[in-house]
C-alpha positions in Angstrom: 27.6 -2.1 -16.9 30.1 -0.2 -14.8 33.7 0.6 -15.9 34.9 -0.4 -12.4 37.4 -3.3 -12.2 35.1 -5.3 -9.8 31.7 -6.7 -10.4 28.9 -4.4 -9.2 26.7 -6.1 -6.6 24.1 -5.2 -4.0 24.6 -5.5 -0.3 22.9 -8.6 1.0 21.8 -8.7 4.7 20.0 -11.4 6.5 16.6 -10.1 5.7 17.2 -7.3 3.3 18.9 -6.4 0.1 20.3 -2.9 -0.5 20.8 -1.9 -4.1 19.3 -0.6 -7.3 15.7 -1.7 -7.7 15.3 -2.4 -4.0 13.3 -0.3 -1.5 15.4 2.6 -0.3 17.3 1.7 2.9 16.6 4.5 5.3 19.0 5.1 8.2 17.9 7.3 11.1 21.3 8.8 12.3 21.2 9.2 16.0 24.9 9.9 15.9 25.9 11.8 19.0 22.5 13.5 19.3 21.9 11.6 22.6 24.3 14.1 24.2 25.8 11.2 26.3 22.4 10.2 27.8 21.4 6.6 27.6 17.7 7.6 28.1 17.9 10.0 25.3 19.6 7.4 23.1 16.7 5.0 23.7 14.2 7.7 22.8 16.0 8.1 19.5 15.7 4.3 18.9 11.9 4.7 19.6 11.7 7.6 17.2 13.4 5.7 14.4 11.3 2.6 15.0 8.0 4.5 15.1 8.9 6.2 11.8 9.5 2.9 10.1 13.2 3.5 9.4 15.3 0.5 8.3 18.1 1.2 10.8 19.1 3.5 13.6 22.8 4.4 13.7 25.1 5.5 16.5 28.9 6.3 16.6 31.6 4.6 18.8 34.9 6.2 19.5 37.9 5.4 21.7 39.4 8.8 22.0 42.9 7.6 23.1 43.1 5.7 19.8 42.1 8.7 17.8 44.3 11.5 19.2 47.7 11.8 20.9 47.8 12.2 24.7 49.1 15.7 24.5 46.3 16.9 22.4 43.7 15.2 24.6 45.3 16.9 27.6 45.4 20.3 26.0 43.1 21.1 23.1 44.6 24.5 22.9 47.5 23.0 21.0 45.2 22.2 18.0 43.1 24.3 15.7 40.4 26.5 17.3 37.5 24.3 16.2 39.0 21.3 17.8 38.8 23.2 21.1 35.0 23.1 20.6 34.9 19.5 19.2 36.9 17.7 21.8 34.7 18.6 24.8 31.7 17.6 22.6 33.1 14.2 21.9 33.9 13.6 25.5 30.5 14.7 26.7 28.6 12.6 24.2 30.5 9.3 24.7 28.4 6.4 25.9 29.8 3.5 27.9 30.2 0.0 26.6 27.3 -1.1 28.8 25.2 1.7 27.3 25.9 0.4 23.8 25.0 -3.1 24.9 21.7 -1.8 26.2 21.0 0.1 23.0 21.8 -2.9 20.9 19.3 -5.0 22.9 16.7 -2.3 22.8 16.9 -2.1 19.0 16.2 -5.9 18.9 13.2 -5.3 21.2 11.8 -2.5 18.9 12.5 -4.5 15.8 14.9 -2.1 14.1 18.4 -2.8 12.9 21.2 -1.4 15.1 24.1 0.2 13.1 27.2 2.0 14.4 30.1 3.9 13.0 33.5 2.7 14.3 35.9 5.6 14.4 38.9 3.3 15.3 39.9 -0.3 15.3 39.4 -0.7 19.0 35.8 0.5 18.7 35.4 -1.9 15.7 36.5 -4.9 17.9 33.9 -3.9 20.5 31.1 -3.6 17.9 32.0 -7.0 16.6 31.1 -8.4 20.1 27.7 -6.8 19.6 27.2 -8.7 16.3 26.7 -5.6 14.2 25.6 -6.7 10.7 26.3 -3.6 8.7 28.8 -0.9 9.4 28.9 2.8 8.5 32.1 4.5 7.8 32.2 8.3 8.4 33.4 10.7 5.7 36.5 11.4 7.7 37.6 7.8 7.4 37.0 7.4 3.6 40.8 7.7 3.2 41.7 5.7 6.3 42.7 2.5 4.5 43.8 0.6 7.6 40.4 1.1 9.1 38.7 0.1 5.9 40.8 -3.0 5.7 39.9 -3.9 9.2 36.2 -3.6 8.6 36.5 -5.5 5.3 38.3 -8.3 7.2 35.2 -8.8 9.4 33.3 -10.0 6.3 30.6 -7.5 7.1 29.3 -5.0 4.5 29.9 -1.3 5.0 28.3 2.0 3.8 30.9 4.8 3.3 30.1 8.5 3.3 32.1 10.6 0.8 32.0 14.1 2.4 35.2 16.2 2.2 36.6 13.9 -0.5 37.5 14.4 -4.1 36.4 11.9 -6.7 40.0 10.7 -7.0 40.0 9.9 -3.3 36.7 8.2 -3.5 37.8 6.1 -6.5 41.0 5.1 -4.8 39.3 3.8 -1.7 36.7 2.0 -3.7 39.4 0.3 -5.7 41.1 -0.6 -2.5 38.0 -2.3 -1.2 37.2 -3.9 -4.5 40.6 -5.6 -4.6 39.6 -7.1 -1.2 36.2 -8.3 -2.4 34.5 -6.1 0.2 30.8 -5.6 0.1 30.1 -1.8 0.3 28.1 1.2 -0.8 28.9 4.9 -1.0 26.9 7.9 0.1 27.1 11.3 -1.6 27.6 13.7 1.3 28.5 17.3 2.0 30.1 17.5 5.4 28.9 20.8 6.7 26.2 21.1 9.4 23.8 22.2 8.1 24.9 22.1 4.5 23.8 25.0 2.2 21.5 23.9 -0.7 23.8 25.5 -3.3 26.6 23.2 -2.2 24.7 19.9 -2.4 25.5 19.0 -6.1 23.0 16.1 -6.0 23.7 15.2 -9.6 27.0 13.9 -8.4 25.0 10.8 -7.4 25.1 9.9 -11.1 28.9 10.1 -11.1 29.2 7.8 -8.1 27.2 5.1 -9.9 30.3 4.6 -12.1 31.8 2.8 -9.1 29.5 -0.1 -9.7 28.2 -0.3 -6.1 25.0 0.9 -4.4 24.9 4.7 -4.1 23.0 6.7 -1.5 22.8 10.1 0.1 23.7 11.3 3.6 21.6 14.4 4.2 23.1 17.2 6.3 20.9 20.1 5.0 17.8 21.4 6.6 14.4 19.8 5.8 13.4 16.6 4.1 13.0 17.6 0.4 16.6 16.9 -0.8 16.6 13.1 0.2 13.5 12.8 -2.0 15.4 14.4 -4.9 18.3 12.0 -4.2 16.0 9.0 -4.4 14.6 10.3 -7.7 18.2 10.5 -9.0 18.8 6.9 -8.0 19.9 6.9 -4.4 19.0 3.5 -2.8 20.2 4.6 0.7 19.2 7.7 2.6 20.7 8.7 5.9 19.2 11.5 8.0 20.1 12.8 11.4 17.4 12.7 14.1 17.0 14.5 17.4 14.4 15.0 20.0 15.0 18.7 20.0 16.8 20.7 17.2 17.7 23.5 19.7 19.8 21.2 22.0 23.5 22.0 22.2 25.7 19.9 19.9 27.1 19.9 16.4 24.4 17.8 14.6 21.1 19.0 16.1 20.5 21.9 13.8 20.8 19.7 10.7 18.6 17.0 12.2 14.9 16.3 12.0 12.6 15.7 15.0 10.0 12.9 15.2 7.5 14.3 12.8 10.2 15.0 10.3 11.7 11.5 10.2 8.1 10.1 10.0 7.3 12.3 7.1 10.6 11.5 5.4 10.1 7.7 5.6 6.5 8.2 4.4 7.4 10.4 1.5 10.2 8.1 0.3 7.9 5.1 0.3 5.3 7.1 -1.5 7.9 8.3 -4.0 9.0 4.8 -4.7 5.5 3.8 -5.5 5.1 6.9 -7.7 8.3 6.4 -9.7 7.1 3.0 -11.1 9.3 1.2 -13.6 8.9 3.7 -16.5 8.4 1.0 -19.1 4.6 0.9 -19.5 1.7 3.3 -18.7 -0.9 1.2 -16.8 -4.3 2.5 -15.6 -5.3 2.3 -12.0 -8.7 1.0 -10.9 -9.8 4.6 -10.3 -8.6 5.7 -13.7 -10.7 2.9 -15.3 -13.7 4.0 -13.3 -13.2 7.7 -14.2 -12.6 6.7 -17.8 -15.9 5.0 -17.9 -17.7 8.0 -16.4 -15.9 10.8 -18.3 -15.2 9.3 -21.7 -17.6 9.1 -24.6 -19.0 6.1 -26.4 -20.3 5.6 -29.9 -24.1 5.7 -29.6 -27.1 5.5 -31.9 -28.7 8.8 -33.0 -32.1 7.0 -33.4 -33.7 3.6 -33.0 -32.0 1.1 -35.2 -33.7 -2.3 -35.8 -31.8 -5.5 -36.2 -30.6 -5.9 -39.8 -29.7 -2.2 -40.2 -26.5 -1.4 -42.0 -24.8 1.3 -39.9 -24.1 4.6 -41.6 -22.4 7.7 -40.4 -25.5 9.7 -39.6 -26.7 6.9 -37.3 -23.8 7.5 -35.0 -22.8 10.2 -32.5 -20.7 10.3 -29.3 -22.1 10.6 -25.9 -21.1 9.7 -22.3 -20.5 7.6 -20.4 -17.7 5.5 -21.9 -19.4 2.1 -21.5 -19.6 1.2 -25.2 -17.3 1.4 -28.2 -14.6 4.0 -28.1 -15.0 6.7 -30.7 -11.6 5.6 -32.1 -13.4 2.6 -33.6 -15.9 4.7 -35.6 -14.5 3.5 -39.0 -14.9 -0.2 -37.8 -18.5 0.3 -37.0 -19.4 1.9 -40.4 -21.0 -0.7 -42.7 -21.7 -3.3 -39.9 -25.0 -5.1 -40.1 -26.7 -5.0 -36.7 -27.7 -8.3 -35.3 -29.8 -6.7 -32.5 -32.1 -3.7 -32.0 -30.2 -0.6 -30.8 -32.3 2.1 -29.2 -31.6 5.8 -29.6 -28.8 7.0 -27.3 -27.8 3.3 -26.6 -24.1 2.6 -26.9 -22.7 0.3 -29.6 -20.7 -2.5 -28.1 -17.9 -4.9 -29.1 -20.5 -7.5 -29.8 -21.9 -5.3 -32.6 -18.6 -5.7 -34.4 -18.0 -9.4 -33.5 -21.5 -10.8 -33.8 -23.7 -12.3 -31.1 -21.9 -13.6 -28.1 -22.7 -16.9 -26.4 -23.9 -15.8 -23.0 -25.2 -19.2 -21.9 -24.6 -19.7 -18.2 -23.5 -23.2 -17.1 -24.8 -23.6 -13.6 -24.9 -27.4 -13.3 -21.9 -27.4 -10.9 -23.3 -24.7 -8.7 -24.3 -26.4 -5.4 -24.7 -23.4 -3.2 -27.2 -20.6 -3.6 -25.7 -18.2 -6.2 -26.8 -14.8 -7.4 -26.1 -11.8 -9.5 -25.7 -8.1 -8.7 -28.2 -5.7 -9.9 -29.5 -2.1 -9.8 -33.2 -1.2 -9.9 -32.8 -0.2 -13.6 -31.7 -3.7 -14.7 -33.4 -5.8 -12.0 -35.8 -7.4 -14.6 -33.0 -8.3 -16.9 -31.1 -10.0 -14.0 -34.2 -11.9 -12.8 -34.7 -13.2 -16.3 -31.3 -14.9 -16.0 -32.8 -17.1 -13.3 -30.3 -16.5 -10.4 -31.3 -17.9 -7.0 -30.3 -14.6 -5.3 -30.3 -11.0 -6.3 -28.0 -8.5 -4.7 -29.2 -5.0 -5.2 -26.5 -2.4 -4.8 -28.1 0.7 -3.3 -27.1 4.3 -3.8 -28.4 6.9 -1.4 -31.2 7.7 -3.8 -32.2 4.0 -4.2 -33.6 4.0 -0.6 -36.6 5.9 -1.9 -36.6 4.4 -5.4 -40.1 3.6 -6.7 -40.9 -0.2 -6.7 -43.8 -1.8 -8.3 -44.7 -4.9 -6.3 -45.2 -8.1 -8.4 -48.4 -10.1 -8.3 -46.5 -13.1 -7.0 -43.3 -12.8 -4.9 -40.0 -13.2 -6.8 -38.4 -16.6 -6.4 -35.0 -15.2 -5.5 -33.5 -14.3 -2.1 -32.9 -10.6 -1.7 -29.6 -9.2 -0.6 -29.1 -5.4 -0.4 -25.7 -3.8 -0.4 -26.0 -0.6 1.7 -24.8 2.7 0.2 -21.2 3.6 0.8 -21.5 7.3 0.6 -24.1 10.1 0.8 -23.9 13.7 0.0 -20.4 13.2 -1.5 -19.2 11.9 1.9 -18.3 8.3 2.8 -20.4 6.6 5.4 -18.2 5.8 8.4 -19.5 4.2 11.6 -15.9 4.1 12.9 -15.4 7.9 12.8 -14.4 9.8 15.9 -16.9 12.5 14.8 -20.3 11.7 16.3 -22.1 13.7 13.5 -20.4 11.5 10.9 -21.4 8.3 12.7 -25.0 9.6 13.1 -25.3 10.2 9.3 -24.0 6.7 8.6 -26.1 5.0 11.2 -29.3 6.7 10.0 -28.7 5.9 6.4 -27.9 2.2 7.2 -31.1 2.0 9.3 -33.0 3.5 6.4 -31.5 0.8 4.1 -32.5 -1.9 6.6 -36.1 -0.5 6.7 -36.3 -0.4 2.9 -34.8 -3.9 2.6 -37.5 -5.3 5.0 -40.2 -3.7 2.9 -38.8 -5.1 -0.3 -38.1 -8.4 1.2 -41.8 -9.2 1.4 -41.7 -9.6 -2.4 -38.8 -12.0 -2.5 -39.5 -15.6 -1.5 -36.0 -17.1 -1.5 -35.2 -16.6 2.2 -34.4 -14.1 4.9 -33.2 -10.8 3.3 -29.7 -9.7 4.1 -27.9 -6.4 4.1 -24.2 -6.1 3.2 -22.6 -3.2 5.1 -19.3 -1.4 4.6 -18.7 -0.3 8.2 -16.1 2.4 7.6 -12.7 3.1 9.0 -11.1 4.9 6.1 -8.8 7.9 5.8 -7.5 10.0 3.0 -4.1 11.3 3.8 -2.6 9.1 6.5 -3.4 5.7 7.9 -5.0 5.8 11.3 -3.8 3.5 14.1 -6.6 3.6 16.7 -8.2 0.5 15.2 -9.6 -0.8 18.6 -11.3 2.5 19.2 -12.7 2.5 15.6 -14.1 -1.0 16.0 -15.7 -0.1 19.4 -17.4 3.0 18.0 -18.7 0.9 15.1 -19.9 -1.8 17.5 -21.8 0.8 19.5 -23.4 2.1 16.4 -24.5 -1.4 15.3 -26.1 -2.0 18.7 -28.3 1.0 18.0 -29.7 -0.5 14.8 -33.0 -2.2 14.5 -32.2 -5.2 12.3 -36.0 -5.8 11.6 -35.3 -9.5 11.6 -32.9 -9.3 8.7 -29.4 -10.7 8.4 -26.7 -7.9 8.8 -23.4 -8.7 7.1 -20.4 -6.5 7.7 -17.9 -6.9 4.8 -14.1 -7.1 4.8 -12.4 -4.2 2.9 -9.3 -3.7 0.8 -6.2 -1.9 2.2 -6.1 0.9 -0.4 -9.7 1.3 -1.8 -10.7 3.7 -4.5 -13.3 6.2 -3.5 -14.5 9.3 -5.5 -11.8 8.7 -8.1 -8.9 8.6 -5.6 -7.1 6.2 -3.4 -7.7 6.0 0.4 -6.3 4.2 3.4 -8.6 1.5 4.8 -7.7 1.1 8.5 -10.4 -1.1 10.1 -12.0 -4.3 8.7 -9.0 -5.2 6.6 -7.3 -7.7 8.9 -9.4 -10.9 9.4 -9.2 -10.5 13.1 -11.0 -7.1 12.8 -13.9 -8.8 11.2 -14.0 -11.9 13.4 -13.8 -10.0 16.7 -16.4 -7.5 15.6 -18.9 -10.1 14.3 -18.3 -12.4 17.3 -18.9 -9.6 19.8 -22.2 -8.7 18.0 -23.3 -12.2 17.1 -23.2 -11.5 13.4 -22.0 -13.3 10.3 -20.1 -11.5 7.6 -19.8 -10.9 3.9 -16.4 -12.3 2.8 -15.1 -10.5 -0.3 -12.3 -12.7 -1.7 -10.9 -9.9 -3.9 -10.6 -7.6 -1.0 -9.0 -10.4 1.1 -6.4 -11.1 -1.6 -5.5 -7.4 -1.8 -4.9 -7.2 2.0 -2.9 -10.4 1.9 -0.6 -8.9 -0.8 -0.3 -5.8 1.4 0.4 -7.7 4.7 2.1 -10.9 3.5 -0.6 -13.2 5.0 -1.4 -16.2 2.7 -5.0 -16.0 1.4 -5.6 -19.5 2.6 -5.0 -18.3 6.2 -7.3 -15.3 5.7 -10.1 -17.5 4.5 -9.5 -20.1 7.3 -9.9 -17.4 9.9 -13.1 -15.8 8.4 -14.9 -18.7 6.8 -16.6 -19.8 10.1 -18.5 -16.5 10.2 -19.0 -16.1 6.4 -22.6 -16.2 5.3 -22.3 -14.5 1.9 -19.3 -14.3 -0.5 -18.3 -11.8 -3.2 -16.1 -13.6 -5.7 -13.6 -11.9 -8.0 -9.9 -12.0 -8.7 -7.3 -9.4 -7.7 -3.7 -8.4 -8.2 -1.3 -6.2 -6.2 -2.7 -4.2 -3.3 -5.4 -2.2 -5.1 -6.4 -4.0 -8.3 -9.7 -5.5 -7.4 -12.7 -7.0 -9.1 -10.7 -8.8 -11.8 -12.3 -11.6 -13.8 -11.9 -15.1 -12.4 -8.5 -16.4 -13.4 -7.1 -13.0 -14.5 -5.4 -12.1 -11.2 -3.2 -14.0 -8.7 -5.7 -16.2 -6.9 -5.3 -20.0 -7.1 -9.0 -20.7 -7.8 -8.8 -24.5 -7.7 -7.2 -24.4 -4.2 -9.7 -21.7 -3.0 -12.8 -23.5 -4.3 -11.6 -26.7 -2.5 -11.1 -24.7 0.7 -14.6 -23.2 0.4 -16.2 -26.6 0.2 -16.0 -26.7 4.0 -18.7 -24.1 4.5 -22.2 -23.1 3.4 -23.0 -19.6 2.1 -24.6 -17.7 -0.7 -22.4 -16.0 -3.3 -22.3 -13.6 -6.2 -19.6 -12.8 -8.7 -18.4 -9.2 -8.3 -16.5 -8.5 -11.5 -15.8 -4.8 -12.1 -18.3 -3.6 -14.8 -19.5 -7.2 -15.0 -23.1 -5.9 -15.6 -22.2 -4.3 -18.9 -23.0 -5.8 -22.4 -25.8 -8.1 -21.2 -24.0 -8.9 -17.9 -21.2 -10.5 -19.9 -18.6 -10.3 -17.1 -20.8 -12.0 -14.6 -21.7 -14.8 -17.0 -18.1 -15.4 -17.8 -17.2 -15.5 -14.0 -19.9 -18.1 -13.3 -18.9 -20.2 -16.2 -15.2 -20.1 -15.2 -16.1 -21.1 -11.6 -18.3 -24.0 -13.0 -15.5 -25.1 -15.2 -13.2 -25.3 -12.2 -15.6 -27.7 -10.4 -18.2 -25.3 -9.2 -19.2 -24.1 -5.7 
């Protein structure tokens, strides 16, 4: 709690809150960097909007209200630097009509218009423009009449603190607090550009004692210091922008150009994600995957029949980390095994707890349902009597040996095409023809192998689930229409061999190769619908992926499903949370399963549970998923 005499509170705008715990409010400061040109001013609005800034800010002056007539008539009567400043202020002044046009253009571009009033006449004009949030320049921190006039509008204000002592800052803050004004303060060093050794960023901590939101107005070169300020708790960042840092004018050298403001907004948003809440250490989906691959499990040193009492020499550690963690070694000692454990096989939780009930309750399953499998556990999965088997192929599985049964299997076959080959992701959307060719050839090989295997599955026409591509590592890509068109052209070159090809919707931030990527295409339902409609295809609807994209975009899951259900032929069912936590057990994420299952009753499709690591420990995760869906009324 602050020691200040007024209650600390955030700034509340119509559609935004500025304060501790909220996303950093990023102001792209156009200032006078338009050099008096309306066209240049509008370009600065475009630059701020394209970067994703929260606001673009200008400055409004009425020079006769700021300086006496004699000084305006003869700048030589003032200090030498005023002789440079006054012509600059005159040359960079925009007309009232220019400001009206800028205000309207900000609305068109969807970015908040802000402005600094340097005098009360300018404030009265800006009130006509319905400015929602004012900025007060450092020079006017001590201008109590202007602060009082802004406070009287009832609008919040952000005040820079350059050139001011803490006593001056505190006095003005107390003045505004007594008037119940809503305001924030920005740490600022008013030199252009400011030397790094003068920034004193830790002063942000001192400003927090005022009990109001604190931010940073950046006048130094580069974009690193605003990031440091956010790390120290700044919830507002202001940075000057320009179309060309070499233009004449006082602020251009300390400004950033289009690439700079884009990177600054990007880096602040990434930093906010990276900071977390500091309370708990949680594991990402990729860490969980890597933990399973890289960690060790307790495994048997030799074949152990059921009834064996486990002793130390019967146990060693070996990867991967699919079984009991070595930290539970003491718990395993002395346990009587209720099952046969083969040499090198991991011990499991069930070995400590006793046999688990893995009975599947399928009476409420009205649509054809299945289980996911790999070649190595196909026989185990088929013994569980699913109506469909979805084989998830790796690149090597395309040539995997297969012994044909004497009689065809009863199940329908679905094959999930490989997602990568040779340590590279398959991408039919890529702008690189060589990348598209590799992906196209491997998918065709998958189709060919599926047609061959499909002769031994009697449950219906085989299908192939395909991740079409459209991912990027470092930055999102915006050429979605071009990506979709390249993928459509690649699909047209495929020979479907009479099979059903099913492109799948993808999550916004997928985990590949132990790291997080951007998924650009095939996330929005319209991507999938337009692509499949153009090619006359159905789709695989992955509910977990859909929920992640809905959390990312704000679209309700019900709307996503409504748009895609008419083309859905096969479903992957799992829960999800946040924008990247997929494959959760049914009921352990954020999805309202009762509402979803009722919505899905409108369509016919096949489906499988796709719980992460659901195949482990006798397919326990898949069994639990099916039983939970059955308990909710089935599908």
